[in-house]
C-alpha positions in Angstrom: 55.7 1.8 -87.8 57.7 4.9 -86.6 61.4 5.2 -87.0 61.6 5.2 -83.2 59.9 1.8 -83.1 62.2 0.4 -85.8 65.2 1.6 -83.7 63.9 -0.2 -80.6 63.3 -3.4 -82.5 66.8 -3.3 -84.1 68.6 -2.8 -80.8 66.4 -4.9 -78.5 65.8 -8.1 -80.4 64.7 -9.9 -77.2 61.7 -7.5 -76.9 59.6 -7.7 -80.1 56.6 -5.3 -80.1 53.9 -8.0 -79.7 54.2 -11.6 -78.8 51.2 -13.0 -77.0 48.2 -14.6 -78.6 45.6 -11.9 -79.4 48.2 -9.1 -79.7 47.4 -6.7 -82.5 49.6 -6.8 -85.6 49.7 -3.0 -85.7 49.7 -0.7 -82.7 47.2 2.0 -83.5 47.0 3.4 -79.9 47.3 7.2 -79.5 48.0 9.6 -76.6 45.3 9.6 -74.0 44.3 9.6 -70.4 47.3 8.6 -68.2 48.8 9.2 -64.8 49.4 10.6 -62.3 53.2 10.4 -62.9 55.3 11.6 -60.0 58.8 12.9 -60.5 61.4 14.2 -58.1 63.0 17.3 -59.7 65.5 19.1 -57.4 63.5 20.3 -54.4 60.1 19.8 -56.1 57.8 16.9 -56.4 56.2 17.2 -59.8 52.9 15.5 -60.5 51.8 15.3 -64.2 48.5 13.9 -65.4 46.9 13.6 -68.9 43.2 14.1 -68.9 40.9 13.6 -71.9 38.5 16.4 -72.6 36.3 15.6 -75.6 38.8 14.9 -78.3 41.7 16.8 -76.7 44.3 15.8 -74.2 44.9 18.2 -71.3 48.2 18.0 -69.3 47.9 19.1 -65.7 51.1 19.8 -63.7 51.2 20.3 -60.0 54.3 21.2 -57.9 54.8 20.2 -54.3 57.7 20.8 -51.9 56.7 18.2 -49.3 55.5 14.7 -49.5 53.2 15.0 -46.5 49.6 15.6 -47.5 50.0 14.7 -51.2 46.9 12.8 -52.3 46.9 11.4 -55.8 43.9 10.7 -58.1 43.9 8.0 -60.7 41.1 7.9 -63.3 40.3 5.0 -65.7 38.0 6.3 -68.4 37.7 2.8 -70.0 35.9 1.4 -66.9 34.6 4.6 -65.3 36.7 4.1 -62.2 38.5 6.7 -60.2 40.4 6.2 -57.0 42.4 8.4 -54.6 45.4 7.5 -52.4 48.2 9.2 -50.4 51.8 9.4 -51.6 53.8 7.2 -49.3 56.2 8.8 -46.8 58.9 6.2 -47.5 59.6 2.8 -49.1 61.1 -0.2 -47.6 62.6 -3.3 -49.2 60.2 -6.3 -49.1 60.9 -9.4 -47.1 61.0 -12.6 -49.1 59.8 -15.2 -46.6 56.2 -15.2 -45.1 53.9 -17.6 -43.2 50.9 -19.1 -45.0 47.5 -17.6 -44.5 44.1 -19.1 -45.0 43.5 -17.6 -48.5 45.8 -16.5 -51.3 44.7 -15.2 -54.7 47.4 -15.5 -57.3 47.5 -13.6 -60.6 50.2 -13.0 -63.2 50.7 -11.3 -66.6 47.9 -8.8 -66.4 49.9 -6.5 -68.7 48.0 -3.3 -68.3 44.6 -4.8 -68.6 42.8 -2.9 -65.8 39.3 -4.2 -66.6 40.5 -7.8 -66.3 42.4 -7.1 -63.2 39.5 -5.3 -61.5 37.0 -8.1 -62.5 39.1 -10.8 -60.9 39.9 -8.9 -57.8 36.3 -7.8 -57.2 34.7 -11.2 -58.0 37.2 -12.9 -55.6 36.3 -10.5 -52.8 39.8 -8.9 -52.7 38.3 -5.5 -53.4 34.9 -3.9 -53.3 33.2 -1.8 -56.0 35.1 1.3 -54.7 38.4 -0.5 -55.4 39.2 -0.8 -51.6 40.9 -3.8 -50.0 38.4 -6.2 -48.5 40.6 -9.3 -48.2 41.3 -8.9 -44.5 44.5 -10.7 -43.3 44.9 -12.8 -46.5 47.3 -12.4 -49.4 47.2 -11.3 -53.0 50.2 -12.6 -54.9 51.0 -10.9 -58.2 53.6 -13.0 -60.2 55.1 -10.4 -62.5 54.4 -8.8 -65.9 51.9 -6.1 -65.1 53.6 -3.8 -67.7 53.3 -3.6 -71.5 50.8 -4.7 -74.2 47.8 -3.1 -72.5 46.7 0.5 -72.3 46.2 0.9 -68.6 49.6 0.1 -67.2 49.8 3.2 -65.1 46.4 2.7 -63.6 47.1 -1.0 -62.8 50.4 -0.1 -61.0 48.7 2.7 -58.9 45.9 0.3 -57.9 48.5 -2.2 -56.6 50.4 0.6 -54.9 47.2 1.7 -53.1 46.1 -1.8 -52.2 49.5 -2.6 -50.7 48.9 0.1 -48.0 45.3 -0.9 -47.4 46.2 -4.5 -47.1 49.0 -3.9 -44.5 46.6 -1.7 -42.5 44.2 -4.7 -42.4 46.9 -7.2 -41.5 47.0 -8.7 -45.0 49.6 -8.4 -47.8 50.0 -7.7 -51.5 53.0 -9.4 -52.9 54.2 -7.8 -56.1 56.9 -9.9 -57.7 59.1 -8.7 -60.5 58.7 -10.2 -64.0 60.8 -9.8 -67.1 58.6 -6.9 -68.3 59.1 -4.9 -65.2 62.8 -5.4 -65.6 62.7 -4.4 -69.3 60.9 -1.2 -68.6 63.3 -0.2 -65.9 66.4 -0.8 -67.9 65.4 0.8 -71.2 64.1 -2.1 -73.3 60.8 -0.7 -74.7 60.0 -3.1 -77.5 56.6 -4.0 -76.1 55.6 -0.5 -74.9 52.4 0.7 -76.6 52.6 3.8 -78.8 50.2 5.5 -76.4 53.0 5.8 -73.8 55.6 7.1 -76.3 53.2 9.9 -77.3 52.2 10.6 -73.7 55.8 10.9 -72.8 56.1 13.7 -75.4 53.0 15.4 -74.1 54.1 15.6 -70.5 57.7 16.4 -71.5 59.2 13.5 -69.6 61.0 10.9 -71.7 59.5 7.4 -71.2 62.9 6.2 -70.0 62.5 8.5 -67.0 59.0 7.3 -66.0 60.4 4.5 -63.8 63.9 5.6 -62.9 65.1 6.3 -59.4 63.7 9.9 -59.5 60.1 8.8 -60.0 57.7 7.5 -57.4 56.8 4.3 -59.2 60.4 3.7 -60.0 61.4 3.9 -56.4 58.5 1.7 -55.3 59.4 -1.0 -57.9 63.0 -1.1 -56.7 61.8 -2.4 -53.4 60.4 -5.6 -55.0 61.6 -9.2 -55.1 62.2 -11.6 -57.9 61.1 -14.6 -55.8 59.2 -15.0 -52.6 58.3 -18.0 -50.4 55.0 -18.1 -48.6 54.6 -21.1 -46.4 55.6 -24.1 -48.6 55.0 -22.2 -51.9 57.6 -20.3 -53.9 56.5 -17.7 -56.4 58.6 -16.4 -59.2 57.8 -15.1 -62.7 59.8 -17.4 -65.0 61.0 -20.4 -63.1 63.9 -22.1 -61.4 66.2 -23.5 -64.1 68.7 -26.4 -63.6 71.5 -23.8 -63.7 70.0 -21.8 -60.9 69.2 -25.0 -58.9 72.9 -26.0 -59.1 74.0 -22.6 -57.7 74.7 -21.9 -54.0 72.5 -18.8 -54.0 69.7 -18.3 -51.4 66.4 -16.7 -52.3 67.5 -13.6 -50.4 70.7 -13.5 -52.5 68.6 -13.7 -55.7 66.5 -10.8 -54.6 69.5 -8.6 -53.6 71.0 -9.2 -57.0 67.7 -8.5 -58.7 67.4 -5.1 -57.0 71.1 -4.3 -57.5 70.9 -4.6 -61.3 67.2 -3.7 -61.9 67.9 -0.6 -64.0 70.9 -2.1 -65.9 70.5 -3.2 -69.5 71.2 -6.9 -69.9 74.1 -6.3 -72.2 75.9 -4.3 -69.5 75.6 -7.0 -66.8 78.9 -8.8 -66.5 78.3 -10.2 -63.0 78.1 -14.0 -63.3 75.7 -14.3 -60.4 73.3 -11.7 -62.0 72.9 -14.1 -64.9 70.8 -16.3 -62.7 68.3 -13.5 -62.5 68.5 -11.7 -65.9 69.8 -14.3 -68.4 67.1 -14.5 -71.1 67.4 -18.3 -71.3 67.8 -19.6 -67.7 67.3 -16.5 -65.4 64.5 -16.6 -62.8 62.6 -13.8 -64.7 62.8 -15.6 -68.0 63.1 -19.4 -67.7 60.4 -21.4 -69.5 61.8 -24.8 -69.6 59.9 -26.3 -66.7 56.5 -24.7 -67.7 57.1 -26.2 -71.2 57.8 -29.7 -69.8 61.4 -29.5 -71.1 63.2 -30.5 -68.0 63.4 -33.9 -66.4 61.5 -35.0 -63.2 65.0 -35.1 -61.5 65.7 -31.5 -62.5 62.3 -30.5 -61.2 63.0 -32.2 -57.9 66.4 -30.4 -57.7 64.5 -27.1 -58.2 62.1 -27.9 -55.4 65.0 -28.9 -53.1 66.8 -25.7 -54.1 63.9 -23.5 -53.0 63.1 -25.7 -50.0 59.4 -25.8 -50.8 56.6 -28.2 -51.9 55.5 -26.2 -55.0 56.8 -23.5 -57.3 54.2 -21.1 -58.9 55.1 -19.3 -62.1 53.7 -17.0 -64.7 55.4 -16.0 -68.0 54.5 -19.1 -70.1 50.9 -19.1 -71.4 48.7 -22.0 -70.5 45.0 -22.5 -71.4 44.1 -23.3 -67.8 45.8 -23.2 -64.4 48.1 -26.1 -64.9 49.9 -28.5 -62.5 53.0 -30.2 -63.8 55.5 -32.7 -62.4 53.1 -34.3 -60.0 52.0 -30.9 -58.8 55.4 -29.5 -58.0 55.0 -26.8 -60.6 51.9 -24.6 -61.0 51.5 -22.4 -64.1 49.2 -19.4 -63.9 49.8 -17.3 -67.0 46.3 -17.4 -68.7 44.8 -15.8 -71.8 43.3 -12.9 -69.9 42.4 -10.8 -72.9 40.6 -13.7 -74.5 38.9 -14.8 -71.3 37.7 -11.2 -70.7 36.2 -11.2 -74.2 34.3 -14.3 -73.2 33.1 -12.6 -70.0 35.0 -14.7 -67.5 38.2 -14.4 -65.7 40.1 -17.3 -64.1 43.1 -17.5 -61.8 44.7 -19.5 -59.0 43.1 -19.6 -55.6 44.7 -21.3 -52.6 42.6 -22.0 -49.6 43.7 -23.9 -46.5 46.5 -25.5 -48.6 44.1 -26.7 -51.4 44.6 -25.3 -55.0 41.7 -24.2 -57.1 41.0 -22.5 -60.4 38.7 -19.7 -59.3 36.3 -18.2 -61.9 35.0 -14.6 -61.8 31.5 -16.2 -61.6 32.4 -17.6 -58.2 32.9 -21.2 -59.4 36.0 -23.0 -58.2 37.5 -26.3 -59.4 40.4 -28.3 -58.1 43.6 -27.7 -60.1 44.3 -31.4 -59.9 41.0 -32.7 -61.4 42.5 -33.1 -64.9 46.1 -32.2 -65.3 49.4 -33.2 -67.0 52.2 -34.6 -64.9 55.8 -35.5 -65.4 57.0 -34.8 -69.0 53.8 -35.5 -70.8 52.6 -33.1 -73.4 51.0 -30.0 -71.9 51.8 -26.6 -70.5 52.7 -23.4 -72.3 
């Protein structure tokens, strides 16, 4: 392990290099295909891409003076995919309350696994084989942690970026909700970042800490996102609603405003007591695992539901073997073993249709989430 890695682990103990089941013990990844990365440097818009040519990595740099007319190309050698999309003219802060639509596909914790992400979206009819939006006026809900661990983080982010525009043009919506790994990457906690990206940062001459700052396109885009959203009677957040948060007087909009205000600030530098409800590693909305691990009481779960004024809370962050309903269906956990499932040739995720909840398989099968489930404080969950 490099001295740089040892430095990161020493100073960011909350972010060990690998933590999920199936993570390699040693990161052997090397510099490789990546990008585009878009940076704002003075009056220039600089686009840097790493292309693999045989055994060499070629860095391409393009300079633009105007946003209009910039079309980016993202290539995924691992899957043979390539897609093009325009650079947006502007970014706007997302709303956090939406009406329910007929269909919602819900995914979390993709963690840079482009192949798994593509397989689930294509098999569910969200995209076609050209990676274009085909979900009409319905919703794709992404419940955080699309960074780290995997080797196609950039490509996954750009696909989401592209699909957001296409969905809105069709009357649909992509909801990209912040997770703890988004927050970590934006504030300088790189303990889970693969070596590929550290080497790529050296290749393109842009420190990894600048890839998602406010002078990058992806950084500006991510700073428009929410930590929690309500769609109909469903509330979506990455970690969960802790008893501490449920006892506060914050609204969902308050939480989101605080999340954006401190999104690039290292946790140790956050002194605002209200920001603890978002960023605290034990009970913050990006981090809380207590409910998903059946460690809060039914009364505390009821208080969480009353706090968000919804019927169900949907969370990622805490691994479960199957889409899992807890506390009589008030909590739905969707962080699955995507790497392992992909190796088995099947992806699974949450699908909501006309108010009914299903586990949808990439084979097209769907099964009610409530067929066999744990409730209350019985053993189960992550």
